[in-house]
N, C-alpha and C positions, 0 to 999 in steps of 0.2 A: 412527484419527488424522485429525484435521481436514485437508482440502485445500482450499486458497484457489485458484481458478483465476482467470488473468489473460487478458483479450483483449488483445493486443499487435500492432503493425504487422508485416508479414511480415519486414521486414529485421531487426528485433530479435529475432523468433523464430528466424530462421535463425542468427542470431549466437549466441543461447543454445544452439541446437541443435548447432552445430559445437563449442562449448566442451565439452559434454556428451558428443558422440560421440568427441571426442578424448581421453576419459577424464581431463580436467583438472577440478579442482575448480572448482565455482562459488563464488568468495569472496563472500561476503555479510555484511551487517550489518543485524539487524532491532531496530527500536525503536518506542516509542509517541510519538506527538506528540499533545498535549491542548492545547485552547484553552478558556479559560474567560473568563467576564465577563458583564455584563449592565448595562443602564442604571440599574436598580434592584436593591438586594439581593435582593429576592423574586423577580426575574426572571433572575437570574444562573443560568447553566447551563454545563455544559461538554460538549464533544465531543471524541473521540479517534478516532485512526485508527492502524493498525499499518502502518509503513513497512519495506519490504524493499529494500535496496540491494544489487544485484548488481555488485560492484565491478569486475570484470574483463570484464563484459558492457555496461558503461556504461548500465544499465537501473536504474530504481527504481519501485517499485509500491506505492501507499498504498491500504490496504484500509479501506473503512468498514464496520465490523462491526455487526450486530443487537446491540441491548443486552443481550439474553439469552445471548450467547456471549462468553466471556472466554478469551483465550489465555495460557496460562501453560506455558512449558516448549516443547517440540517441537511442530512443525506442519508439514505438506507444502504447498508452492506448486508450481502447475503453469501451463503457458503454452499457449495456443491462438492461431492466426491464421487468416485466410481460407483460406490455400492450405496448410494443414498437412497432413503426411502422416497415416497411421493411428497413428503413434507419438507418444505424448504426452511431454512434457518435465516431469519433476517431480522434485523433490528435497526432503529435509527441512532444515529450519533450525530454529533456536531463538532465541526472542525474549530479547533482552538486557534487563536491569534499567533500562536508560537511559530516562529520559522527558524529551522535550524539551517545554517549556512556553511559550506564548503567551497573551497577554490580547487579546481583541478584544470589544467591546460590539456585540452583535447577537444575531438568534436563531440557533438551530442551523444553519439552511441557510447563513446569512450566515458562520457560523463555518467551516463546511465549505468555502465558497467562498474564504475566506480562507486556510485550509490549503492547499488545492489551489493557489492562485495563488502563495502564498509557496514552496511546495515545487517548483512548476514553475519558477519563476524561480531559485531556489537551485541546482538541478540543471542547468538550461539554461547557467548560468554556468560550470559544471564539464564541460559537453560530455556531459552524461547525459540520456536521455530520461526523462521522469517520466509515469507513468500512475497514474490514481486510479479504483478500482474500488469501487463502491456495492454491497455485498453484502447490504444490508438487505432487499431485495425490496419491491415496492410496496405489499404490504398492510401491512407493520410500519413503514413510515416515518413518523416523528413529523411532525406538521403544525405 
């Protein structure tokens, strides 16, 4: 099963850890966010990220995935921080069929910046800390 790791601030790590250690369910919602657009039809492209909201932990994480990896169904997410103990926090979640869409004219990097900024502001207004993790790796990133 695919595991997506997230580097988070210590405060958020320990908050999730405490919920996990208390044997409480981490209530979550996972969806896809897609941004399409371009200045010319031939330059139109789309980028997407997987977003996992941890509702009772006030944390949301967006994952930029490599183009060759598609998530369908269940996957595992894990959390690490600078002062984490030996125990990893991870749990299984399932991607919903919901796809949020937006349109933005720009290259793929500009679209990712748009997604990141939009989601950061959206979650900030709800009192939720938003993280965006780029899992593509330097060698596979589109230019």
